[in-house]
N, C-alpha and C positions, 0 to 999 in steps of 0.2 A: 547495857543491854546485851544479847549475844545475836548475833546477827552472822547468815551465811551468803553465800555468794548468789543462790538461788533467790532466796526470798526479799519483799523490800518490808522495811518498819513504820509502823505507825505509833504514835505517841498518843493514848487515849488519856481525855484529862475530862474527870465527871466527879463530882464528891459523894455520888451514891454507888456503894459497893455491887450493890445489885446492876445498876447499868454497867459498871467497868468490867464486870463478869460476863453480861449478855454481849457487849462488844469483842470483849478477847474471843467468846466462843463462836462469833458470827466471823471474824477475821481469821481464826486461823483455820477454819474449816476452808475460806475463801484463798488459803495461804501465806498468809501475811504474818510477818514477827510481832507480837504488839508487847508494850513497855506501859504502863499505867502512872498515872499522876491523879491522887488527889482535888487540886485545886492549880489555880493558875500558877501562885509562887513558886507550889512544887516542880510544875511542869518546867519553870524556867532555871529550877535547880537541876533538871533530869537534863536538859539541852547544853548544860555545859560541858558535859562528858559523851554526849552521844549526837548525830546530828540523823533524826526521824526522814525517813523521804514523803510522809504525810502526819498530819495532824485532823485528830477527831475532838472536839472542844464543847462541852457544856455552856450555855451563858450564865445560868445562876450557880455559881459558887463562894463560898466563904473566900475572905483576905484579899482573892484578886479574880474577878469575874471572867467569863469568856471574850466578853468582845474587849477587856482593856489586855487580856493575852495575847488576841489576834494583833492589835497595836504594835506590842513590845515586841512578838514574832516577825513582825514585817519591816520592825527599824532593827532584825539582825540583818548581815548580808548575805548569810547563810539561808534564809529562809526566806527570803523577799518573793521568793518565787514558787517555794514547798505550798503544795495543796493543803489547805485547811477547810474541814468539813464542819460548820458548827450543829450543833444538835441543840433542841430549845420544845418545853413541852407548851409555851405560850403563843398561840396562834396570832400574832397580833404584828401588824404590818411594821409599825416603829421597831421593833426587836429586827425584824429582817433585814429594816434598812440602815439600820447601826452596824447588825453583823455586815452587809456588806461596804458598807463604809470604811470601817475598820479592817478591811481586806482579807474576809473570808471570800471561799471561791463557790462555795454552797451551802446550803440550809436545809435540814431533814428534821422534820415535828418528830416527836414522841407522842404514841409508842412506836418501836421500831420495826420495820419491817427489814429483816435480814437479809434480802434479795435486793431491796433496795439501796441497801448501805454498803454492800459489797459493789453494786454496779455502779452506783454515784462514784465511790471513791476510787477502785478501777479506769473510771473516765478522766478521771483528774489527775491521777497519775499519767496516764497517757499522754495528755495534753501538756502535762510537766514535761515529760520527755521530750515531748515533740518541739517543745518551744527550747529546751536546754541544747538538743542538736541545733536549732538555729541558731542560738547563739554560738555555737562551737564552728559553725558554719561561716558563720557574720566574722567571728574574728579570726579564723585563716584567711579568708578572703579579705582583711584588711591590712593582711602583710602583704596583699599583691596591689591593693586599688589606694591612693593616697586617701588620708584621712578627710580632706577636702574636696574632694573628686563623691565619697562615698555619700558627704553630707548632702552635697547639690543633689546626687541623685535620691537620694531619701528624702529629702524637702519636695520635688516635684512629684515625687510618687505618692507625700501623703497629700499634697494637692491636685493629684490625678491630673497634671499636664504634663504635656511632649518638652522636653528638652529643648527649645529651639537656640538655633544659635544667635549668637551676640556680639556685639564689638566692645571691646574692653580696652581700658589703657593699660599698660601691662610692663611689668618687668622680665626678660628671659635671660637664663643664666643658662649657658653649654659649659660641661667640663671635660676634659679628654687627656686621658696616659698619653703623652709624647712618646713615639717609639715603642707602642705598644706590641707590635710585631717582632719585634727584636727581643722585647722581653720576653714575649710566651716562650721564645726560643731558649732562650738561657734558663727557663724556670722548669721546674719539673711541672704537669698538669696539675697534680693536687696543690702545689706549693702555689703555683700561680692562680689559682681560684682562692685561695685562704686571701692570700694579697688581695687581690680584686677586691673580694667583696667586705674586708675588714677596710680598707680603703672608702668603698662606696658608702661602708656603714658610717662610716665619719661624715662624709660628706652629706648625707641625708639627716645626720644629728644639727648638722650645720644648718639644713637649710627649714628645717622645724625650728629652730631656736631664733630664726629669722626671722619669722613669720613668713614663712613661703611654704610650695607645695612641689612635690616631685610631679611633674608631668610624666616622664618614662626613663627606664633605663637605656644605655645606647652601649649597651656591651661593655665598655672597659670608661663609662661616662655615666652623666645625668644632664637629664634637660629639669630644671627647675623654675617657676613661676612664681613670681611676687604681685602684688598689687596693694594699692592702698595709697594714702598719700606721700608715706616715707619709703615705697618701693623700691626705688634707685639705691637710696641709702641702705636700706635693707639687703640687698643685692651683694651690693660691694662690701658691707662687712661679712657677709655670708663666703665670697670669694676669696676676701684674706683671713678669715680663719682656716678653709679648706686647705688655703696654701701652706700657713704656718701648723696646721695639723697633721699634712701629709710630708711633713718635712721634718717628723721625727724618724733617727735614726730606724733603718732596719735590712739587719744584716743578710736577709733574704734579698734583698732588691741591690742589682749592681749599682754600685754607687752609694747606697746607703741610703737616698731618698726618692721617692716617688715623683714622677716628672711630669707635676697635673698642669695641663696648660688651662685658660678661663676665658671666654669672650660673654660680655653681657653689653646687650642692648634695650632699649624700653620705646615703648609706642603703642598704637592702636592695633590690634590684634582679635581673630575670630575665635571664640571658645565655644564649642559643643560637641555636638555627634559626627564622628566621622565610622563610617561603613555600612553595613547591611543589616539586615533585621537580624541578622544571624550570630553577626559578631561588631561588635560596633566599639570604639574609644571616644572617651569625651577627653577631647584635648584641644590645642591651643594650636592654630595654623595662621598664617600669613607673611607678613615680610620682615617684619620684627622678629619673630622667628628664624626666618632664613638667615636674617642679616647677625643675628647673635650667634650662629652657627657657623657662620662665616669667619667670625671675630674670633671665636675659640681655635679654628682650624690656623689664623692667624698668629695666636699666640706662642709664646717659645715656654719652653720646661718651667713650669712655677713661675709662672706669670699669667697676668690677669688683664686684658686688654679692651677697653672699653669704649664707646664711640662717644662723640659729642654729646649727643643727645641725652648720655647719662650725666656726662660732668655739668651740665645744663641743671638737671634735674637737684642733682646732688646740693650744686653751690658753694656757699661758702662753710664749709666742714672740716673743722680744725683738725678731725683725725684722720683724713682722708687728704691721700696727694695726687694729683692727675701729671705724669712728667711726660717729656717725649713727645709733644705734641707732632703728628706728622699725619701727611697725605699720604693713604694705602692706596692701590688699585685691588681689590678684591676679586674673586673669581665670582664671573656672572655679574656683574656690576658693570654699568656703562660707565659711572664717573667714581673716581678717588674718593674713598672717606677719611675725614678727619677724626684719628683715634688718637687715645694715651694710653699709658702704660698705670696700672694702678698700683698705688703701695699704702702700707698704714706709716702716718706720719709720725716719727718718734716725737717723745717729748723735748727732746731735746733740740729737736729741728722745729719745732712751732713758735 
């Protein structure tokens, strides 16, 4: 099938040569490129080497009827949203119901009215283009909004309910590059951007791998949230993976390794919308978040500091070790906190 940049292509599937000729004339006058097939089997063979923008399919055909063809086209990922216009000479409600159940977008009765066919097809193509644009926008937004937050928003929109704030028991992880100001002065801006982007990318991958989600980026670090019965274990495993992955030698970084520090705390926090009607953020706030941020600030390079609440939630896990238990006075807190340094327990140490 020959295509141009300006014309959209339509595959007409009908076992009657006269009908195919009529369709070709109607669509050609409307500016479409046309390719034809005599039945469903031939149509499936055609789409092996081309991707039409729309289909016009007759119901009654030998070897494979139009209803079966609709179902098979919808099973192909390429054609899950491609317009399918079904034609039939039988004004029978059951045929129409079967056609829509098989995935068609519209049904036109024979004999054909050229203006109706062209108008219906153009409308379906405009709708398909609109949905493709929405899908592209959604895909781009997914790069800026975490999948967890996007799913929560979509779920509530479908229920037509407001996103009310709620208390949840969460584990919150903060990461930060120690000495980032000095690092930024020692690297060219483009190199610094690449190094930080790669580092944050590894951190995000680790968060998703441990069933968490990224609440926000903080310049040279992230805030990640974990929930569920194993949230503390997941957060600890994620933190250790981040330290290990950022420990890979990188000649672009002074000292060869990225000096990431991490803090983890768990407890109750408020989850909900923050901001105004014009600009809002679905985020987590509260003392648990603030304490996790303080612990991150207390951590040294390539160090994971956790609270006693995290250690108690983790319990006896052979692969996790909590060492150097001590009291520390953190900025903004009236009383000292019990803290631990987290590391992965090697098999030889178990």
